[in-house]
C-alpha positions in Angstrom: 1.3 -11.4 19.7 3.1 -12.8 22.9 0.8 -12.6 25.6 3.6 -11.5 28.1 5.7 -8.5 26.5 8.9 -7.0 27.5 8.3 -4.9 25.5 6.3 -2.2 23.7 6.5 -2.1 19.9 8.3 -4.2 17.4 11.0 -1.3 16.9 11.1 -1.0 21.4 11.8 -5.1 21.1 14.1 -4.8 18.2 16.8 -2.1 20.1 16.6 -5.1 23.3 17.5 -7.5 20.6 14.2 -9.0 21.2 12.7 -11.7 18.7 9.4 -11.4 18.7 7.2 -14.0 17.0 6.3 -10.6 14.7 9.9 -11.1 13.6 10.8 -14.1 13.5 8.2 -14.9 11.2 9.1 -11.5 8.8 13.0 -12.9 8.9 11.5 -16.6 7.4 9.1 -15.3 4.8 12.1 -12.7 3.2 15.1 -15.5 3.9 16.6 -12.3 5.3 18.9 -13.3 9.0 16.8 -12.2 11.6 19.5 -10.0 13.2 19.5 -8.5 10.0 16.1 -7.8 10.1 16.4 -6.8 13.9 18.7 -4.0 12.9 16.4 -2.9 10.1 13.4 -2.5 12.5 15.6 -0.7 15.1 16.8 1.6 12.6 13.0 2.5 11.4 14.1 1.1 8.1 11.5 -1.9 8.1 8.1 -1.2 10.1 6.5 -4.7 11.4 2.7 -3.2 11.5 1.7 -5.1 14.5 -1.3 -4.1 16.8 -0.9 -5.8 19.7 -4.8 -6.6 20.1 -4.9 -7.8 15.8 -5.1 -11.4 16.9 -5.6 -12.5 13.3 -2.5 -11.3 11.9 -0.1 -13.0 9.6 2.8 -10.2 9.9 4.5 -8.9 7.4 7.5 -6.2 6.9 7.7 -3.1 4.8 10.8 -2.0 4.1 12.5 -1.0 0.6 15.2 -3.7 1.1 12.2 -6.3 1.5 9.2 -8.0 -1.4 7.1 -5.0 -2.2 3.5 -4.5 -0.3 0.6 -4.1 -1.5 -1.9 -2.4 0.0 -6.2 -2.3 -0.8 -8.0 0.5 -0.2 -11.9 -0.5 0.5 -15.0 0.6 2.9 -18.2 2.0 2.0 -19.4 5.6 1.3 -23.0 7.4 2.2 -23.8 5.7 -1.3 -22.6 2.7 -1.5 -23.6 1.2 2.2 -23.3 -2.3 1.6 -20.7 -4.1 3.9 -20.9 -7.3 3.3 -20.0 -7.2 -0.6 -17.1 -4.6 1.3 -15.9 -7.9 3.3 -16.3 -10.0 -0.3 -13.8 -7.6 -1.7 -11.5 -7.6 1.6 -11.6 -11.6 1.1 -10.5 -11.4 -2.8 -8.4 -8.9 -1.6 -6.5 -11.4 0.3 -6.5 -14.0 -1.4 -5.1 -11.8 -4.4 -1.7 -11.4 -2.5 -2.7 -8.1 -0.9 -0.8 -7.4 2.3 -2.5 -4.5 3.8 -6.3 -3.5 3.8 -7.0 0.0 4.7 -10.7 0.5 6.0 -11.7 4.5 4.1 -15.7 3.7 4.9 -16.8 7.1 5.3 -20.5 6.7 6.3 -22.5 4.3 9.3 -21.6 2.8 12.0 -17.7 2.1 11.4 -16.7 0.5 14.2 -18.3 -3.1 13.6 -16.6 -4.1 10.3 -13.3 -2.6 11.3 -14.1 -4.5 14.6 -14.5 -7.9 12.4 -11.3 -7.0 10.4 -9.1 -7.1 13.3 -10.6 -10.2 14.3 -10.8 -11.8 11.1 -8.2 -10.6 8.5 -4.9 -11.5 8.5 -3.8 -8.5 6.6 -2.2 -5.5 7.9 -5.4 -3.4 8.6 -4.9 0.5 8.3 -7.5 3.0 9.0 -7.9 7.6 8.5 -9.1 8.0 11.8 -10.2 12.1 10.8 -12.7 10.3 8.1 -13.9 8.5 10.8 -14.4 11.2 13.6 -17.2 13.1 11.8 -18.8 10.1 11.3 -18.5 8.5 14.6 -19.5 11.8 16.4 -22.5 12.5 14.1 -21.1 16.0 14.2 -20.2 18.6 11.5 -16.6 18.9 11.1 -16.5 22.7 12.6 -18.4 21.6 15.7 -15.4 19.0 16.4 -12.5 19.6 18.9 -8.7 18.7 19.0 -9.8 16.4 22.0 -12.2 14.4 19.6 -9.7 13.6 16.8 -7.5 12.1 19.3 -9.6 9.7 21.1 -11.0 8.4 17.9 -7.2 7.4 16.9 -7.3 6.2 20.2 -10.7 3.7 19.6 -8.7 2.7 16.2 -5.7 1.7 18.2 -8.2 -0.2 20.7 -10.1 -2.2 18.0 -6.4 -3.5 16.9 -5.8 -1.4 13.8 -2.4 -1.5 13.0 -1.5 1.6 11.0 -3.4 4.7 11.4 -2.5 7.6 8.4 -2.2 10.7 10.3 -2.0 13.9 8.3 0.2 15.5 11.2 2.7 17.6 8.4 0.1 20.5 7.4 -0.1 23.3 10.1 -1.6 26.7 9.6 1.7 27.8 7.7 0.2 25.4 5.0 -2.7 28.0 4.8 -1.1 30.8 3.5 1.2 28.6 1.3 -1.7 27.1 -0.4 -3.6 30.0 -1.1 -0.1 32.2 -2.2 1.2 29.3 -4.8 -2.0 28.7 -6.6 -1.8 24.8 -7.5 -3.9 23.7 -10.1 -5.4 21.0 -8.1 -4.9 22.2 -4.4 -5.4 19.7 -1.8 -6.2 16.5 -2.8 -6.0 14.3 -0.5 -9.2 13.9 1.4 -8.2 14.1 4.9 -5.7 16.3 4.5 -8.4 18.7 2.6 -10.5 17.8 6.0 -7.5 19.1 8.4 -7.3 22.1 6.5 -11.2 22.5 6.2 -11.1 22.4 10.1 -8.3 24.9 10.7 -10.2 27.7 8.3 -12.8 27.4 10.3 -12.1 27.2 14.5 -8.8 29.4 13.7 -7.1 26.7 15.8 -3.9 24.3 14.6 -4.1 21.2 12.7 -4.8 18.8 16.4 -2.4 16.0 15.0 1.0 18.1 14.4 -0.2 20.0 17.8 -1.2 16.9 20.1 1.8 14.7 18.7 3.4 13.6 21.7 0.1 12.4 22.8 -1.0 10.6 19.7 2.7 8.5 19.9 1.7 7.5 23.5 -1.7 5.6 22.5 0.6 4.0 19.4 3.6 3.1 21.7 1.0 1.7 23.8 -1.1 -0.2 21.1 2.3 -0.6 18.9 0.8 0.8 15.9 2.2 2.2 13.3 2.6 5.9 11.8 1.7 6.5 8.5 2.5 10.1 8.1 0.2 11.4 5.3 0.9 13.4 2.2 -1.8 16.0 2.9 -0.1 18.4 0.0 0.7 15.5 -2.1 0.4 17.0 -6.2 -3.3 15.8 -7.6 -2.3 16.8 -10.9 1.3 16.5 -13.1 1.7 20.6 -12.7 2.1 20.6 -9.0 4.3 17.6 -8.8 7.3 18.6 -6.5 6.3 22.2 -5.8 6.8 24.0 -2.1 3.4 22.8 -0.6 4.4 18.8 -1.6 8.2 19.2 -0.7 7.8 21.8 2.6 5.7 18.9 4.2 7.9 16.3 3.5 10.4 17.9 5.9 7.8 18.3 8.0 7.4 14.6 7.9 10.8 14.0 8.5 11.0 15.7 11.6 7.6 14.1 12.6 9.7 11.0 11.6 12.5 11.2 14.5 10.1 12.4 17.1 8.3 8.9 16.1 11.6 6.7 16.9 12.3 8.7 19.9 8.9 6.9 20.9 10.2 3.5 19.5 6.9 3.9 17.1 7.2 2.8 13.6 6.6 4.9 11.1 5.6 4.9 7.2 6.1 7.9 5.4 3.5 8.7 2.5 4.0 10.1 -0.8 2.9 11.5 -4.4 0.6 10.9 -6.1 0.7 12.6 -9.2 4.1 12.7 -11.2 5.6 12.7 -14.4 7.2 9.7 -15.0 11.1 10.9 -15.1 10.6 12.5 -11.5 9.6 9.3 -9.9 12.9 8.1 -8.9 14.3 11.6 -7.9 11.2 11.6 -5.2 11.8 8.1 -3.6 15.4 10.1 -3.3 14.8 13.0 -1.9 12.2 11.1 0.6 15.1 8.6 1.7 17.1 11.4 2.4 14.7 13.8 4.1 13.2 11.1 5.9 16.1 8.9 7.2 15.3 5.5 5.0 12.0 5.6 6.5 9.9 3.0 4.2 8.0 5.2 1.6 4.4 4.6 1.2 3.1 5.4 -2.2 -0.5 6.4 -4.3 1.1 5.4 -7.2 2.7 7.0 -8.5 0.5 8.3 -11.6 2.4 9.5 -14.7 -0.4 11.1 -16.4 -3.5 12.5 -15.6 -5.7 11.8 -18.9 -6.5 8.0 -18.0 -9.5 7.8 -16.1 -10.8 4.0 -16.7 -7.3 3.2 -16.5 -5.8 4.7 -13.6 -5.0 1.1 -12.6 -1.8 0.9 -15.0 -1.0 5.0 -14.6 -0.2 3.6 -11.9 1.5 0.5 -12.1 3.6 2.5 -14.4 5.0 4.6 -11.8 4.2 2.5 -8.9 7.2 0.0 -10.4 9.7 2.7 -11.3 8.9 4.2 -7.5 9.7 1.1 -6.3 12.5 0.0 -8.2 14.0 3.2 -6.7 13.1 2.5 -3.2 9.2 2.9 -2.5 8.8 0.3 -0.1 4.6 0.0 -0.4 2.6 1.0 -3.1 -0.9 1.9 -2.3 -2.9 -0.1 -5.6 -5.2 2.2 -7.9 -7.9 0.7 -10.1 -9.6 1.2 -13.0 -12.9 3.6 -10.9 -10.1 5.8 -9.7 -11.2 9.6 -9.9 -15.0 8.4 -11.1 -16.7 6.0 -8.4 -16.6 3.5 -5.6 -14.7 0.6 -7.0 -16.7 -2.8 -7.0 -15.3 -6.3 -6.9 -13.9 -6.5 -10.3 -12.1 -2.7 -10.4 -10.2 -3.8 -6.9 -8.9 -7.3 -8.8 -7.6 -5.1 -11.9 -6.4 -2.6 -8.9 -4.6 -5.6 -7.3 -3.1 -7.1 -10.4 -1.7 -4.5 -11.3 -0.5 -2.9 -8.6 1.2 -6.9 -8.2 2.7 -7.0 -11.7 4.4 -3.2 -10.5 5.9 -4.6 -7.3 7.0 -8.1 -8.9 9.1 -6.1 -11.9 10.8 -3.7 -8.8 11.3 -6.7 -6.5 13.1 -8.3 -9.5 14.5 -4.7 -10.7 16.2 -4.5 -6.9 18.0 -8.1 -6.8 15.0 -9.0 -3.7 16.9 -13.1 -2.8 14.3 -15.2 -5.2 12.1 -13.0 -6.7 12.7 -14.0 -9.7 12.6 -17.8 -9.1 8.4 -18.4 -10.3 9.7 -16.6 -13.3 12.6 -19.0 -13.8 9.9 -21.8 -13.5 7.7 -19.9 -15.7 9.9 -20.3 -18.6 10.5 -24.1 -18.1 6.8 -24.5 -18.7 6.5 -22.4 -21.6 9.6 -24.0 -23.0 7.7 -27.1 -22.5 4.4 -25.7 -23.9 3.2 -27.5 -20.5 -0.4 -25.0 -20.2 -1.4 -26.4 -16.8 2.1 -25.4 -14.9 1.7 -21.9 -16.9 -1.4 -20.8 -15.2 -0.5 -22.1 -11.9 2.4 -20.0 -12.5 0.4 -17.0 -13.3 -0.5 -14.1 -11.0 -4.4 -14.8 -11.8 -4.8 -18.3 -13.2 -8.5 -17.7 -13.8 -8.2 -15.3 -16.2 -4.8 -16.9 -17.7 -6.9 -20.1 -18.6 -10.7 -18.4 -19.9 -8.4 -16.4 -22.2 -6.5 -19.4 -23.6 -10.1 -21.8 -23.2 -12.4 -19.1 -24.6 -9.9 -19.4 -28.2 -8.4 -22.9 -28.9 -6.9 -23.7 -31.7 -8.6 -25.9 -33.9 -6.9 -28.9 -33.2 -8.5 -29.0 -29.9 -5.3 -30.8 -28.7 -2.9 -29.0 -30.4 0.2 -27.8 -27.9 0.4 -24.5 -29.2 -2.2 -21.6 -29.0 -4.7 -20.5 -31.6 -2.3 -17.3 -32.0 0.3 -19.1 -34.0 -1.1 -22.7 -34.2 1.5 -25.1 -36.3 4.1 -22.3 -37.2 5.0 -21.8 -33.2 8.1 -20.9 -32.3 8.6 -22.6 -29.2 6.9 -26.1 -30.6 9.1 -25.8 -33.9 12.9 -25.6 -31.6 11.8 -28.2 -29.5 11.3 -30.5 -32.7 14.1 -29.0 -34.4 16.6 -29.3 -31.3 15.2 -32.9 -30.8 15.6 -33.8 -34.7 11.9 -34.2 -35.4 10.2 -33.7 -38.6 8.4 -30.4 -38.1 5.2 -30.4 -39.6 3.7 -27.0 -40.6 0.8 -27.8 -43.0 
């Protein structure tokens, strides 16, 4: 990060025509003309989440016209307190290609872990300050004040967090909506439920909404991107697209405009559980209401009945969402709805999300997205197993499967599925005029 800054945020720099080191790096990664990228950043259609205090950051851009990015949620809980294990998950996630880590810790002294992330981790770091407020002050929710919440936002900004999820879009009006419309799952957002509970217990307005301008001042000072949380995201298919979800999205569109007026970058968070046939429409509605701000989606999860396999239901929805305009996919693991994910769950979730993101990038025509698929096709045609492993999204698993089930002839160029009936082998030999031995 530049030490002598004559700009406040990446958006401010782009509007002033200043090519920051971060803008330059992202343009190179995306094979995009730097002036084109600057225009997208200036307009708010691309966010480069880069807190000026995150010194180890390897910057990435988030926008629908760029490669689809992946976020990994981690953090300790009261039942699983091992920060070393969480750090192992972090490094595994980065090695597997995750562009962002969200620390959702809800127990203990969270600041040392957060500072470790922003001092050592090259991925974007995100947090949800409302989670940390109860932990930081060690007081029950109802005893916290609006000032307490705002001060934790500042603390996270000072610690180098690149983006914060803030549930600014629910207000006291939402309390009546939730009571009136009788959702099946009410509010399933953890942060959203905390804000909702605080409002009901104190009788006060949502502090993240009421003091939004002060929050914008903090975010502008440290160049923190606001991820506008969707407190009313549907938690089951039956609640998808209801009045609570859409009314909150309209308010998020208004808050996006206010942030951009402060040169603060914004991402908008989206659903949730959504039937597959409604996913693309959700993306179009968001693009219209939020003026093309990067859309950050959880899944979407396209069926409610697959606990243990929700990384798959999420990848199905995520591929359609990203193809239709989502810029950022929050991974979902096999442990979703069940437990804190372990190291293997994290890997499964990342791989599923990376598949979805890559498939969407090919569908969107992102330059160079299909290059590695073409190299894989060449390796398969040549029956070059080492190259196939090299180009695989998860080489370790691919190699382990082949090695565990080798063909009878250990030196066979085919696999144990087809052996000498292998179509690729037969075609290679036929086109070379060679004898094709089968038996």
